[in-house]
C-alpha positions as CSV (number, residue, x, y, z in Angstrom):
1,X,145.5,125.6,96.3
2,X,142.7,125.4,93.8
3,X,139.5,127.0,95.0
4,X,137.5,124.3,93.1
5,X,138.3,121.7,95.8
6,X,135.3,121.5,98.1
7,X,135.7,121.4,101.9
8,X,133.5,120.7,104.9
9,X,134.3,122.1,108.3
10,X,133.2,119.8,111.2
11,X,133.4,121.0,114.8
12,X,134.3,118.4,117.4
13,X,135.6,116.2,114.6
14,X,138.3,114.5,116.6
15,X,135.9,111.9,118.2
16,X,132.5,110.4,118.5
17,X,129.7,111.7,116.2
18,X,131.8,114.5,114.8
19,X,134.5,112.1,113.6
20,X,131.9,109.8,112.1
21,X,130.4,112.7,110.1
22,X,133.8,113.9,109.0
23,X,134.7,110.4,107.7
24,X,131.4,110.1,105.8
25,X,131.8,113.5,104.2
26,X,135.3,112.5,103.1
27,X,133.8,109.4,101.4
28,X,131.3,111.7,99.7
29,X,134.2,113.6,98.1
30,X,134.8,116.5,100.6
31,X,138.1,117.5,102.0
32,X,137.7,118.1,105.7
33,X,138.7,120.9,108.1
34,X,138.9,119.2,111.5
35,X,138.1,121.4,114.4
36,X,139.3,120.3,117.8
37,X,140.0,122.0,121.2
38,X,142.1,119.8,123.4
39,X,142.0,116.4,121.7
40,X,144.9,116.9,119.4
41,X,146.0,113.3,119.3
42,X,142.5,112.1,118.3
43,X,142.3,114.9,115.7
44,X,145.5,113.7,114.2
45,X,144.1,110.2,114.0
46,X,141.0,111.5,112.3
47,X,143.2,113.4,109.8
48,X,145.2,110.2,109.1
49,X,142.0,108.2,108.4
50,X,140.6,110.9,106.1
51,X,143.8,111.0,104.1
52,X,143.7,107.3,103.8
53,X,140.4,107.8,102.0
54,X,142.2,110.0,99.5
55,X,141.0,113.3,100.7
56,X,142.8,116.3,102.3
57,X,142.4,117.2,105.9
58,X,143.4,120.3,107.8
59,X,143.5,120.7,111.6
60,X,142.0,123.9,113.2
61,X,142.4,124.3,117.0
62,X,139.7,126.6,118.4
63,X,138.7,127.2,122.0
64,X,135.0,128.2,121.9
65,X,135.4,130.2,125.1
66,X,137.5,132.7,123.1
67,X,135.0,134.3,120.8
68,X,137.5,136.8,119.3
69,X,139.1,134.1,117.2
70,X,136.1,133.0,115.1
71,X,136.4,135.7,112.5
72,X,140.2,135.5,112.4
73,X,140.2,131.8,111.6
74,X,137.5,132.0,108.9
75,X,139.1,135.0,107.3
76,X,142.4,133.1,107.2
77,X,140.8,130.0,105.6
78,X,139.0,132.2,103.1
79,X,142.2,134.1,102.1
80,X,144.0,130.8,101.8
81,X,141.4,129.7,99.2
82,X,139.5,127.1,101.2
83,X,136.1,126.7,99.5
84,X,133.9,125.6,102.5
85,X,130.6,124.3,101.3
86,X,129.4,122.6,104.5
87,X,129.5,123.6,108.1
88,X,128.7,120.9,110.7
89,X,128.2,122.1,114.2
90,X,128.6,118.9,116.2
91,X,130.9,120.0,119.0
92,X,129.1,119.6,122.3
93,X,129.5,119.0,126.0
94,X,127.1,116.9,128.2
95,X,127.0,116.8,132.0
96,X,124.3,116.7,134.6
97,X,123.0,119.9,136.1
98,X,119.9,121.0,138.1
99,X,117.8,124.0,138.8
100,X,118.9,123.6,142.4
101,X,122.6,124.2,141.5
102,X,123.8,127.5,142.7
103,X,124.8,130.3,140.3
104,X,124.9,130.2,136.5
105,X,128.4,128.9,135.9
106,X,127.1,125.7,134.3
107,X,124.6,127.6,132.2
108,X,127.4,129.8,130.8
109,X,129.5,126.8,130.0
110,X,126.9,124.9,128.1
111,X,125.6,128.1,126.4
112,X,129.1,128.8,125.1
113,X,130.0,125.3,123.9
114,X,126.6,124.0,122.7
115,X,124.9,127.1,121.3
116,X,127.2,130.2,121.0
117,X,129.8,128.3,119.0
118,X,127.2,127.3,116.4
119,X,125.7,130.8,116.5
120,X,128.9,132.5,115.8
121,X,130.2,130.0,113.2
122,X,126.9,130.3,111.3
123,X,127.3,134.1,111.2
124,X,130.9,133.9,110.0
125,X,130.1,131.2,107.5
126,X,127.3,133.3,106.0
127,X,129.7,136.3,105.8
128,X,132.5,134.6,103.8
129,X,130.6,131.9,101.9
130,X,127.3,133.1,100.3
131,X,126.3,129.6,99.3
132,X,126.4,126.3,101.1
133,X,124.7,124.4,103.9
134,X,124.8,124.1,107.7
135,X,123.9,121.0,109.8
136,X,123.5,121.5,113.5
137,X,123.5,118.6,116.0
138,X,120.8,118.7,118.7
139,X,119.4,116.0,121.0
140,X,116.1,114.2,120.9
141,X,115.5,115.6,124.4
142,X,114.8,119.1,123.0
143,X,111.2,117.9,122.7
144,X,111.0,117.2,126.4
145,X,111.1,119.1,129.7
146,X,112.0,116.4,132.2
147,X,115.8,116.2,132.5
148,X,118.7,115.9,134.9
149,X,120.7,118.0,132.4
150,X,119.0,121.4,132.7
151,X,121.7,123.7,131.3
152,X,122.7,121.3,128.5
153,X,119.1,120.9,127.5
154,X,118.5,124.7,127.5
155,X,121.5,125.2,125.2
156,X,120.2,122.6,122.8
157,X,116.7,124.0,122.8
158,X,118.1,127.3,121.9
159,X,120.1,125.8,119.0
160,X,116.9,124.2,117.8
161,X,115.2,127.6,117.5
162,X,118.2,129.1,115.9
163,X,118.2,126.4,113.3
164,X,114.7,127.6,112.2
165,X,115.6,131.3,112.4
166,X,118.8,130.9,110.4
167,X,117.1,128.7,107.8
168,X,114.6,131.5,107.2
169,X,117.3,134.3,107.1
170,X,119.9,132.6,105.0
171,X,117.8,131.0,102.3
172,X,117.8,130.5,99.4
173,X,121.6,130.3,99.1
174,X,122.4,128.6,102.4
175,X,120.3,125.6,103.7
176,X,120.2,125.0,107.4
177,X,119.0,121.7,109.0
178,X,119.6,119.7,112.1
179,X,119.9,116.1,113.4
180,X,118.7,115.2,116.8
181,X,120.2,111.9,117.9
182,X,118.8,109.6,120.6
183,X,120.6,106.6,122.0
184,X,123.6,106.4,119.8
185,X,126.7,106.6,122.0
186,X,127.0,106.4,125.8
187,X,128.1,109.6,127.5
188,X,131.7,109.8,128.8
189,X,132.1,107.5,131.8
190,X,129.3,105.2,130.7
191,X,129.2,102.0,128.6
192,X,126.7,100.2,126.4
193,X,124.9,98.9,129.5
194,X,123.8,102.5,130.1
195,X,122.2,102.6,126.7
196,X,120.5,99.2,127.2
197,X,118.9,100.4,130.4
198,X,117.2,103.3,128.5
199,X,116.2,101.7,125.2
200,X,112.7,100.8,126.4
201,X,112.0,104.5,126.5
202,X,111.7,104.7,122.7
203,X,108.9,103.0,120.7
204,X,111.4,100.8,118.7
205,X,113.1,99.8,122.0
206,X,116.5,99.7,120.4
207,X,119.8,101.6,120.1
208,X,120.9,103.5,117.1
209,X,124.3,103.5,115.4
210,X,126.8,106.0,114.0
211,X,126.1,104.7,110.5
212,X,122.5,105.8,110.9
213,X,123.7,109.3,111.9
214,X,126.0,109.3,108.8
215,X,123.2,108.2,106.5
216,X,120.9,111.0,107.8
217,X,123.6,113.6,107.4
218,X,124.2,112.4,103.8
219,X,120.5,112.6,103.1
220,X,120.4,116.2,104.2
221,X,123.4,117.1,102.2
222,X,122.2,115.5,99.0
223,X,118.6,116.7,99.1
224,X,118.5,120.3,97.8
225,X,114.8,120.8,98.7
226,X,115.3,120.6,102.5
227,X,115.9,123.5,104.8
228,X,114.7,124.2,108.4
229,X,114.2,120.5,109.1
230,X,115.1,118.6,112.2
231,X,115.4,114.8,111.8
232,X,115.2,112.8,115.0
233,X,117.4,109.7,114.8
234,X,116.1,108.3,118.0
235,X,113.8,105.3,117.5
236,X,110.8,107.6,118.0
237,X,111.9,108.7,121.5
238,X,110.9,112.3,120.8
239,X,107.3,111.2,120.7
């Protein structure tokens, strides 16, 4: 394999926003490393669609609860000659939780999936690839404190602060930015009626699209003078 071929690694690329980002990056000329955990069939479908665009795609299965595998996977990719220029941390989980729930099981789950995965992958990326860029996916609700998703929100707030910290530490060779979506896709188990019931909560009173997320990601990738920025694709909801 020639090391001049450029790759992007997208976590959670089997479905939803992660898949949309992977497909746009493929259209932009990147080969894609598709991370998935349990959604192998969906990951294979994403791979098929990327290859139909004329780009290469490689599947990487990684359970974020097993922190010992991060360095091993990146080291293997590096030794195999994969030139990864972009890391997109889009893998996430979203479920209700409350301060009145007993124990910290939920906190540990969301901390691991939504924050620690991006934290560790950022560190490994910076170790093996001294130049590139990282895009983290947050949530417009990181600007708010009223939520029925306490542990999820805490993990995303932490990732927001880590975006700033890592942008400072890794510059000038690695740029770090983030996208905070609003009403784009309904959560699992919900449909578009759920989004319609909430759209009046943003100033534009509308619902966003995956294409708008893709366009924002492309803007961040192609603008070399941006780092430490968070773009809210939310119709102004964060206000």
